[in-house]
C-alpha positions in Angstrom: -9.7 -21.4 -10.8 -7.3 -24.0 -10.5 -4.4 -23.5 -7.7 -1.3 -21.7 -8.6 2.1 -22.8 -7.2 3.2 -19.9 -5.8 1.3 -16.2 -5.4 2.9 -13.2 -4.6 0.6 -10.7 -2.7 2.1 -7.2 -3.0 1.6 -4.1 -0.9 1.1 -0.7 -2.7 2.0 2.1 -0.2 5.8 2.3 0.9 6.1 -1.0 -0.7 6.2 -0.4 -4.4 5.3 3.5 -4.1 6.6 6.1 -1.7 3.4 7.3 -0.4 5.1 8.9 2.6 6.6 11.3 -0.2 3.2 11.7 -1.4 1.6 12.9 1.8 4.6 15.3 2.3 3.9 16.9 -1.3 0.1 16.8 -0.6 1.1 19.0 2.7 3.6 21.3 0.8 0.9 22.0 -1.7 -1.5 22.9 0.9 0.3 25.2 2.6 1.2 26.7 -0.3 -1.9 27.5 -2.1 -4.1 27.4 1.0 -2.0 28.6 4.0 -0.6 26.7 6.9 -3.6 26.9 8.7 -5.5 24.9 6.1 -2.5 22.1 6.1 -3.0 21.5 9.9 -6.7 21.5 9.8 -6.4 19.1 6.9 -4.0 16.8 8.5 -5.7 16.7 11.7 -8.7 15.6 9.9 -6.8 13.0 7.8 -5.7 11.4 11.1 -9.1 11.1 12.7 -10.5 9.6 9.0 -7.5 6.8 9.6 -8.3 6.3 13.0 -11.8 5.5 12.4 -11.6 3.7 9.1 -8.3 2.1 9.5 -7.1 3.2 6.2 -6.0 6.9 4.7 -9.1 8.3 2.9 -7.7 11.6 1.4 -10.8 12.4 -0.5 -13.0 11.6 2.4 -10.7 13.7 4.4 -11.2 16.4 1.9 -15.1 16.2 1.9 -15.1 16.4 5.6 -12.9 19.7 5.5 -15.4 21.1 3.1 -18.3 20.7 5.6 -16.3 23.6 7.8 -15.9 25.7 4.9 -18.8 25.6 2.7 -18.6 29.0 1.2 -14.8 28.4 -0.1 -14.6 28.0 -3.7 -11.0 27.1 -3.5 -12.2 23.8 -2.2 -13.2 22.6 -5.6 -9.7 22.6 -7.0 -8.1 21.0 -4.0 -9.0 17.6 -5.1 -7.1 17.9 -8.6 -3.8 17.9 -7.0 -4.9 14.4 -5.6 -6.7 13.0 -8.7 -4.0 14.5 -11.2 -1.0 13.7 -9.0 1.7 12.0 -11.0 2.0 8.4 -9.2 4.2 7.0 -11.4 7.1 9.3 -10.5 7.0 8.0 -7.0 7.6 4.4 -7.6 10.2 2.9 -5.8 13.5 2.3 -8.0 12.8 -0.9 -9.4 9.5 -1.4 -8.6 8.1 -2.7 -11.8 11.3 -4.7 -12.3 10.6 -6.5 -9.0 6.9 -7.2 -10.4 8.3 -8.7 -13.4 11.2 -10.6 -11.4 8.2 -12.2 -9.2 5.9 -12.8 -12.1 8.7 -15.2 -13.5 8.2 -17.5 -10.2 4.7 -17.4 -10.0 1.1 -15.3 -10.1 1.7 -11.6 -8.9 -1.1 -9.9 -7.2 -1.9 -6.0 -5.8 -3.1 -6.6 -2.3 -3.4 -3.1 -0.6 -5.9 -1.3 1.7 -7.6 1.8 0.6 -10.7 3.3 -0.4 -12.5 2.8 -3.6 -11.9 5.8 -5.8 -8.3 7.3 -4.8 -6.6 4.0 -4.3 -7.4 2.4 -7.5 -6.9 5.4 -9.2 -3.1 5.7 -7.8 -2.7 1.9 -8.6 -3.6 2.5 -12.3 -2.1 5.8 -12.8 1.3 4.6 -11.3 1.4 1.7 -13.9 1.2 -1.1 -11.2 -2.3 -2.1 -12.4 -1.1 -3.0 -16.1 2.1 -4.4 -14.5 0.1 -7.3 -12.5 -2.6 -7.6 -15.5 -5.4 -6.4 -13.4 -4.9 -8.6 -10.7 -5.7 -5.8 -8.2 -7.5 -6.4 -4.5 -8.1 -3.3 -2.5 -10.1 -3.9 1.2 -10.5 -2.0 4.1 -8.6 -4.4 6.5 -7.1 -6.8 4.1 -5.5 -9.0 6.9 -9.4 -9.5 7.6 -9.8 -10.8 3.8 -7.6 -13.7 3.5 -10.3 -15.9 2.8 -11.7 -14.0 -0.1 -7.6 -13.5 -1.3 -7.4 -17.3 -1.2 -11.0 -18.0 -2.7 -9.7 -15.7 -5.8 -6.1 -16.6 -6.0 -5.7 -20.3 -4.5 -2.2 -21.5 -4.4 0.0 -24.0 -2.5 1.9 -21.2 -1.2 1.9 -17.5 -1.0 4.8 -14.8 -0.5 3.4 -11.6 1.3 5.4 -8.2 0.9 4.3 -5.1 2.6 6.1 -2.6 4.9 3.8 -3.1 8.1 5.0 -5.7 10.1 1.7 -6.0 12.1 -0.2 -7.1 8.6 2.6 -9.2 8.1 2.3 -10.9 11.6 -1.5 -11.2 11.0 -1.3 -13.0 7.7 1.4 -15.4 9.3 -0.9 -16.3 12.1 -3.7 -17.0 9.8 -1.6 -19.1 7.0 1.0 -20.1 9.1 4.1 -22.1 6.8 2.2 -21.6 3.8 3.1 -17.9 3.5 6.5 -16.4 3.7 6.4 -12.6 4.8 8.8 -10.3 3.6 9.2 -6.6 4.8 10.7 -4.0 2.8 12.4 -1.2 5.0 10.8 1.6 3.3 8.2 4.2 4.8 7.6 5.3 8.4 5.8 2.0 9.6 9.1 0.0 9.0 11.2 2.3 10.8 9.0 2.9 14.2 10.7 0.8 16.8 7.7 0.4 18.9 5.5 -1.2 15.8 8.6 -3.2 14.9 9.0 -4.8 18.8 5.0 -5.3 19.1 4.9 -8.4 16.8 7.3 -11.0 15.8 10.0 -10.1 12.9 8.8 -11.3 9.5 10.4 -14.3 7.5 12.8 -11.6 5.7 13.7 -8.2 5.7 15.2 -6.3 2.8 16.0 -2.6 3.0 14.2 -1.7 -0.6 12.0 -3.5 -2.6 14.8 -3.8 -5.5 16.8 -5.8 -3.4 14.3 -8.3 -4.0 15.7 -8.6 -7.5 18.4 -10.6 -6.2 16.2 -13.0 -4.6 15.0 -16.3 -6.2 11.5 -17.8 -5.3 10.0 -21.2 -5.6 7.2 -23.1 -3.7 9.6 -23.8 -0.8 10.2 -20.8 2.2 12.5 -18.0 1.3 12.6 -17.1 5.0 
């Protein structure tokens, strides 16, 4: 594969899609259909799984919850909420337009953390997969997979767009001036003072992903 001039690496959760709202919807559904105790226990397991794996594994947490309730037939319906969730309705305003806008200046690639079942479905059902013509990479720890990213999508310059300052800093340390880091201030990670203070700021911060429609990109730094 020949080098592209510019490759945009765009995160999904709380960057293009309001994942915080998805989680709120899930927890409300669990409490409404199965009770507060179920919601609370599932939430605890979800956090334990996230701490262990480094990403949120909704279906894995559900499977673990099931081991505690082997004779509850309602569990067979719990996964339907996640699998059939209307992901497209949770795209941030302008998300698809931003991908089209970026695509006019370079190659757009979805770069996300997540599991091998639910996260791809989220990307597909939301319309993001087709918006980048199938250029989708999903890893466990994407900041540790930059060499693989570069092999698949070699470029003279990269633009990394992510809501997590920690991820952006790790990419900046690895690629230096070859990458411009951009953080939309969306989602709880982008508003956590402790997390923001723990690393240097990204090259550019915008309030919402749609703000990037006002930016022009080329092979030179934008931040």
